[in-house]
PLY file of the C-alpha trace (Angstrom):
ply
format ascii 1.0
element vertex 372
property float x
property float y
property float z
element edge 371
property int vertex1
property int vertex2
end_header
-52.27 44.61 -48.82
-54.44 44.80 -45.73
-56.91 42.22 -44.56
-58.43 41.50 -47.97
-57.41 40.93 -51.57
-58.53 43.69 -53.93
-59.32 42.72 -57.52
-60.37 45.07 -60.31
-62.83 43.31 -62.61
-62.88 44.39 -66.26
-65.52 42.07 -67.74
-65.16 43.70 -71.17
-67.70 43.12 -73.92
-70.37 40.57 -74.79
-69.33 37.13 -73.56
-66.34 38.59 -71.77
-69.01 39.69 -69.30
-70.56 36.22 -69.41
-67.44 34.29 -68.41
-66.25 36.90 -65.92
-69.46 36.93 -63.94
-69.69 33.14 -64.15
-66.23 32.94 -62.58
-67.17 35.37 -59.82
-70.16 33.16 -58.97
-67.84 30.21 -58.40
-65.25 32.25 -56.48
-67.96 33.52 -54.10
-68.49 29.91 -53.02
-64.80 29.43 -52.17
-64.45 31.63 -49.09
-63.66 28.58 -46.93
-60.52 27.97 -49.03
-59.12 31.51 -48.86
-56.60 32.97 -46.43
-58.15 36.41 -46.95
-61.49 37.44 -48.49
-61.53 38.89 -52.00
-63.17 42.22 -52.79
-64.15 42.69 -56.45
-64.67 46.13 -57.95
-66.14 46.24 -61.45
-64.97 48.64 -64.18
-66.86 48.62 -67.47
-63.96 49.65 -69.67
-65.28 48.37 -72.99
-66.56 49.46 -76.40
-69.46 51.44 -74.91
-67.10 53.22 -72.52
-64.69 54.17 -75.31
-67.54 55.50 -77.45
-69.11 57.44 -74.59
-65.78 59.03 -73.61
-64.66 59.40 -77.24
-61.27 57.89 -76.42
-58.91 55.44 -78.11
-57.05 54.31 -75.01
-57.35 54.31 -71.24
-56.10 57.59 -69.80
-54.55 58.83 -66.59
-57.88 58.74 -64.74
-58.45 55.05 -65.44
-54.83 54.08 -64.83
-54.74 55.81 -61.45
-57.90 53.98 -60.44
-56.66 50.55 -61.50
-53.24 51.09 -59.92
-54.88 50.95 -56.47
-55.70 47.25 -56.83
-53.69 44.15 -56.05
-54.65 42.41 -59.29
-56.73 42.95 -62.44
-59.02 40.28 -63.87
-59.99 40.82 -67.51
-62.80 38.98 -69.30
-62.52 39.59 -73.04
-62.81 42.77 -75.09
-64.21 43.59 -78.50
-67.57 44.30 -80.14
-67.37 44.42 -83.95
-70.77 46.12 -84.19
-69.42 49.15 -82.29
-65.67 49.45 -82.80
-63.36 47.96 -85.41
-60.96 45.30 -84.11
-57.68 46.63 -82.77
-58.82 49.75 -80.95
-59.68 48.10 -77.65
-56.78 45.66 -77.90
-54.31 48.54 -78.15
-56.26 50.94 -75.91
-56.76 48.50 -73.03
-54.47 45.47 -73.32
-51.31 47.09 -74.65
-51.91 50.23 -72.61
-52.14 48.34 -69.31
-49.24 46.03 -70.13
-46.94 48.96 -70.78
-48.27 51.42 -68.18
-48.05 48.79 -65.42
-44.80 47.29 -66.71
-46.37 43.85 -67.07
-43.30 42.68 -68.91
-44.01 38.94 -68.70
-46.85 37.29 -70.55
-47.01 33.86 -68.92
-48.77 31.22 -70.98
-48.81 27.62 -69.71
-49.06 25.01 -72.45
-50.20 22.05 -70.39
-52.44 19.29 -71.68
-54.62 18.12 -68.76
-54.56 14.41 -68.05
-57.47 12.67 -69.76
-58.04 15.44 -72.31
-57.47 14.38 -75.95
-54.81 16.19 -77.99
-55.03 17.08 -81.67
-51.54 15.61 -82.12
-51.92 11.86 -82.52
-50.16 9.89 -79.82
-49.35 12.84 -77.54
-50.59 12.88 -73.94
-50.26 15.03 -70.83
-46.79 13.55 -70.34
-45.64 15.13 -73.61
-47.25 18.56 -73.41
-46.23 20.32 -70.22
-44.27 23.54 -70.66
-44.59 27.30 -70.25
-43.97 30.17 -72.62
-42.71 33.45 -71.16
-43.48 35.99 -73.85
-41.83 39.40 -73.60
-44.82 41.66 -73.10
-43.63 45.27 -73.40
-41.25 45.49 -76.35
-40.72 43.73 -79.67
-42.95 44.57 -82.61
-45.75 45.70 -80.31
-44.19 48.97 -79.19
-46.48 50.75 -81.68
-43.60 52.48 -83.45
-43.19 52.96 -87.18
-44.29 55.03 -90.12
-45.88 54.91 -93.56
-44.24 56.37 -96.63
-46.02 57.60 -99.76
-49.41 56.51 -98.48
-52.05 56.08 -101.18
-49.52 55.65 -103.99
-48.19 52.55 -105.73
-44.99 53.03 -103.75
-46.71 52.96 -100.35
-44.48 51.31 -97.74
-45.16 50.57 -94.09
-42.41 50.24 -91.50
-42.88 48.61 -88.10
-40.08 48.84 -85.56
-39.05 45.84 -83.46
-37.48 47.14 -80.28
-35.59 44.65 -78.11
-33.45 45.77 -75.18
-30.86 43.96 -73.12
-32.67 44.98 -69.95
-35.98 43.67 -71.30
-34.60 40.29 -72.38
-32.51 39.90 -69.22
-35.39 40.43 -66.80
-37.62 38.12 -68.82
-34.97 35.39 -68.72
-34.61 35.89 -64.95
-38.35 35.36 -64.48
-38.23 32.26 -66.72
-35.34 30.94 -64.66
-37.40 31.20 -61.47
-40.35 29.47 -63.16
-38.12 26.63 -64.36
-36.66 26.14 -60.89
-40.13 26.12 -59.37
-41.49 23.63 -61.90
-38.71 21.08 -61.24
-39.60 19.24 -64.42
-36.20 17.60 -64.82
-32.86 17.16 -63.12
-31.83 20.58 -64.37
-34.04 23.52 -65.42
-34.15 23.99 -69.20
-34.74 27.39 -70.79
-35.24 27.67 -74.54
-34.48 31.06 -76.08
-36.60 31.48 -79.22
-35.95 34.22 -81.77
-34.84 34.65 -85.40
-31.19 35.61 -85.04
-30.26 34.64 -88.59
-32.53 37.29 -90.14
-33.37 39.92 -87.52
-29.72 40.61 -86.88
-30.12 44.02 -85.17
-33.01 43.14 -82.86
-31.31 39.82 -82.14
-28.30 41.40 -80.45
-29.78 41.58 -76.90
-31.28 38.11 -77.26
-27.96 36.61 -78.33
-26.13 38.43 -75.52
-28.44 37.14 -72.78
-28.44 33.63 -74.26
-24.63 33.60 -74.31
-24.63 34.55 -70.62
-26.97 31.71 -69.74
-25.09 29.27 -71.94
-22.02 29.63 -69.70
-23.91 28.58 -66.58
-23.83 25.04 -65.19
-26.96 25.17 -63.02
-29.30 25.75 -65.98
-29.38 24.29 -69.45
-29.89 27.06 -72.01
-30.87 26.13 -75.56
-31.68 28.22 -78.62
-34.18 27.72 -81.48
-35.32 29.85 -84.39
-39.04 30.58 -84.12
-39.93 28.52 -87.20
-38.15 25.44 -85.85
-39.73 25.97 -82.43
-43.23 25.90 -83.95
-42.39 22.65 -85.72
-40.92 21.14 -82.57
-44.05 22.07 -80.58
-45.84 19.54 -82.78
-43.11 16.96 -83.33
-41.47 16.80 -79.90
-43.15 19.05 -77.30
-41.81 16.96 -74.39
-38.35 18.58 -74.78
-39.59 21.95 -73.52
-39.68 23.23 -69.94
-39.76 27.06 -70.00
-39.48 29.08 -73.20
-38.61 32.78 -73.55
-39.40 34.65 -76.74
-40.15 38.03 -78.30
-43.60 39.65 -78.15
-44.99 38.84 -81.60
-43.32 35.45 -81.81
-44.84 34.64 -78.42
-48.27 35.84 -79.54
-48.26 33.40 -82.45
-46.62 30.50 -80.63
-48.97 30.63 -77.64
-52.03 30.45 -79.89
-50.54 27.31 -81.42
-49.88 26.12 -77.87
-53.55 26.60 -77.00
-54.52 24.22 -79.79
-52.21 21.40 -78.69
-53.20 21.71 -75.03
-56.83 20.89 -75.70
-58.25 24.00 -77.34
-58.54 27.74 -76.98
-61.24 27.16 -74.34
-58.61 26.08 -71.83
-55.87 28.62 -72.61
-55.00 31.29 -70.04
-52.68 34.24 -69.81
-51.03 36.18 -67.04
-49.65 39.64 -67.73
-47.18 39.76 -64.88
-45.35 42.54 -63.11
-42.97 40.39 -61.04
-41.87 43.29 -58.83
-45.34 43.95 -57.41
-44.92 47.67 -58.08
-48.05 47.51 -60.23
-50.96 45.06 -60.42
-50.69 42.08 -62.74
-53.55 41.23 -65.10
-55.03 37.82 -65.86
-57.29 36.82 -68.74
-58.71 33.82 -70.59
-57.49 33.52 -74.17
-60.63 33.63 -76.26
-62.64 36.40 -77.80
-66.01 37.84 -76.87
-67.79 35.37 -79.19
-70.31 37.72 -80.84
-71.70 34.69 -82.69
-72.92 33.51 -79.28
-74.54 36.84 -78.45
-76.09 38.59 -81.44
-78.76 37.66 -83.91
-77.29 37.29 -87.38
-78.46 37.97 -90.92
-78.63 35.28 -93.60
-75.14 36.38 -94.62
-73.83 35.81 -91.11
-73.51 39.49 -90.23
-74.20 40.50 -86.64
-77.33 42.56 -86.02
-76.44 45.43 -83.65
-78.36 45.89 -80.39
-79.74 42.34 -80.41
-79.22 39.61 -77.85
-80.01 35.90 -77.97
-80.10 34.57 -74.43
-79.98 30.93 -75.53
-76.73 31.44 -77.47
-74.86 32.52 -74.34
-75.50 29.08 -72.88
-73.10 27.69 -75.50
-70.18 29.50 -73.86
-67.56 27.50 -71.96
-66.21 29.25 -68.81
-63.25 26.97 -68.05
-60.53 29.25 -69.50
-61.91 32.04 -67.31
-61.82 29.73 -64.27
-58.23 28.74 -65.02
-57.04 32.31 -65.52
-58.62 33.32 -62.21
-56.85 30.33 -60.68
-53.56 31.66 -62.01
-54.35 34.99 -60.35
-55.10 33.26 -57.04
-51.70 31.58 -57.24
-50.07 34.99 -57.80
-51.84 36.24 -54.64
-50.50 33.34 -52.60
-53.89 31.61 -52.37
-52.47 28.23 -53.41
-55.26 26.03 -51.95
-58.02 28.05 -53.60
-56.06 28.26 -56.86
-55.79 24.49 -57.09
-59.45 23.99 -56.20
-60.65 26.34 -58.94
-58.26 24.89 -61.52
-59.29 21.36 -60.58
-62.96 22.36 -60.93
-62.28 23.62 -64.46
-60.41 20.45 -65.39
-63.14 18.30 -63.85
-65.62 19.99 -66.18
-63.40 19.55 -69.23
-62.89 15.85 -68.53
-66.63 15.21 -68.30
-67.66 12.99 -71.27
-70.72 15.22 -71.75
-68.68 18.45 -71.65
-69.30 19.50 -75.26
-73.07 19.39 -74.87
-73.30 20.91 -71.40
-74.76 24.39 -71.10
-73.03 27.29 -69.37
-75.27 27.26 -66.29
-74.69 23.53 -65.84
-70.91 23.97 -66.00
-71.01 26.80 -63.47
-73.15 24.73 -61.10
-70.82 21.74 -61.51
-67.85 23.94 -60.60
-69.64 25.41 -57.58
-70.47 21.94 -56.32
-66.85 20.86 -56.82
-65.29 23.76 -54.87
-67.86 23.57 -52.08
-66.81 19.97 -51.43
-63.12 20.83 -51.39
-61.57 21.26 -47.95
0 1
1 2
2 3
3 4
4 5
5 6
6 7
7 8
8 9
9 10
10 11
11 12
12 13
13 14
14 15
15 16
16 17
17 18
18 19
19 20
20 21
21 22
22 23
23 24
24 25
25 26
26 27
27 28
28 29
29 30
30 31
31 32
32 33
33 34
34 35
35 36
36 37
37 38
38 39
39 40
40 41
41 42
42 43
43 44
44 45
45 46
46 47
47 48
48 49
49 50
50 51
51 52
52 53
53 54
54 55
55 56
56 57
57 58
58 59
59 60
60 61
61 62
62 63
63 64
64 65
65 66
66 67
67 68
68 69
69 70
70 71
71 72
72 73
73 74
74 75
75 76
76 77
77 78
78 79
79 80
80 81
81 82
82 83
83 84
84 85
85 86
86 87
87 88
88 89
89 90
90 91
91 92
92 93
93 94
94 95
95 96
96 97
97 98
98 99
99 100
100 101
101 102
102 103
103 104
104 105
105 106
106 107
107 108
108 109
109 110
110 111
111 112
112 113
113 114
114 115
115 116
116 117
117 118
118 119
119 120
120 121
121 122
122 123
123 124
124 125
125 126
126 127
127 128
128 129
129 130
130 131
131 132
132 133
133 134
134 135
135 136
136 137
137 138
138 139
139 140
140 141
141 142
142 143
143 144
144 145
145 146
146 147
147 148
148 149
149 150
150 151
151 152
152 153
153 154
154 155
155 156
156 157
157 158
158 159
159 160
160 161
161 162
162 163
163 164
164 165
165 166
166 167
167 168
168 169
169 170
170 171
171 172
172 173
173 174
174 175
175 176
176 177
177 178
178 179
179 180
180 181
181 182
182 183
183 184
184 185
185 186
186 187
187 188
188 189
189 190
190 191
191 192
192 193
193 194
194 195
195 196
196 197
197 198
198 199
199 200
200 201
201 202
202 203
203 204
204 205
205 206
206 207
207 208
208 209
209 210
210 211
211 212
212 213
213 214
214 215
215 216
216 217
217 218
218 219
219 220
220 221
221 222
222 223
223 224
224 225
225 226
226 227
227 228
228 229
229 230
230 231
231 232
232 233
233 234
234 235
235 236
236 237
237 238
238 239
239 240
240 241
241 242
242 243
243 244
244 245
245 246
246 247
247 248
248 249
249 250
250 251
251 252
252 253
253 254
254 255
255 256
256 257
257 258
258 259
259 260
260 261
261 262
262 263
263 264
264 265
265 266
266 267
267 268
268 269
269 270
270 271
271 272
272 273
273 274
274 275
275 276
276 277
277 278
278 279
279 280
280 281
281 282
282 283
283 284
284 285
285 286
286 287
287 288
288 289
289 290
290 291
291 292
292 293
293 294
294 295
295 296
296 297
297 298
298 299
299 300
300 301
301 302
302 303
303 304
304 305
305 306
306 307
307 308
308 309
309 310
310 311
311 312
312 313
313 314
314 315
315 316
316 317
317 318
318 319
319 320
320 321
321 322
322 323
323 324
324 325
325 326
326 327
327 328
328 329
329 330
330 331
331 332
332 333
333 334
334 335
335 336
336 337
337 338
338 339
339 340
340 341
341 342
342 343
343 344
344 345
345 346
346 347
347 348
348 349
349 350
350 351
351 352
352 353
353 354
354 355
355 356
356 357
357 358
358 359
359 360
360 361
361 362
362 363
363 364
364 365
365 366
366 367
367 368
368 369
369 370
370 371
């Protein structure tokens, strides 16, 4: 894509803006590590934008603009004082994932060396796997209906749509990840679903698993989602790359964030492996309104307030790591490792929990400047 990388920045709301701009500060000090310079273009698609435009989702105008870019970097979205939760998540996240066919949600579950785990006795040697969550189908296709609304017989129906094509291409991507990781003598792919109950939606999953099970170059295993969640805690070392349905993956990856050192180090890549559309990368934490707004005695946020000191409690490392994942996608391997190492260097610092945002940003800048 020409002589520069083009990145669309969507900082989002509240502390989504905080961590996004903190990351950009560090990246601007990494030019000596890049093959090509990076050009950032900011788009304030957030609660204010939705209210101003009176929209519930990004439209053709916004999609055509974003489609021009190589990658999209998302901060975090949501402002409970302006829009109820769910509107921006569907109107931005789900809209972009489906419009740009970002059919893989890649979530590494890797405990950095030297970082304590909530599971007693587990170390970085035990927790090192990836979850490839199907990102365009499943229960998140926004299909269903409500019967007899407002009566005692009200019933809500949500459709889980799983296709052979969708599962097959996800498994193919997972296969490539497993080969690249080279964790063991043979790549291991775990298929995770609930075939014993969701018998209709399970058909494509079972079909693809059966195809992989016949192969000799890859070891294919199957687990029900409930057993998988238990095994993540009891024996996480058995996993290499996992493929699972959209909602199951949503739940499992949040559990994965906890065992890898906390939500502050969890990252997500919404990947279009074909390159036909931009991929989108994001840290996995919210906009932290408690670290932005003044609050009442009852803990309610006071609209249109801002407490500068609270922002300093934010940790930017998940944002650094998600940008590092994006750099890897762009082929900037040296810069990707430098930024990821800077984030991990911060996290390993014994004084990490008490360090302020500005200190952590400066520490990261110093780290990447010294990297050759």
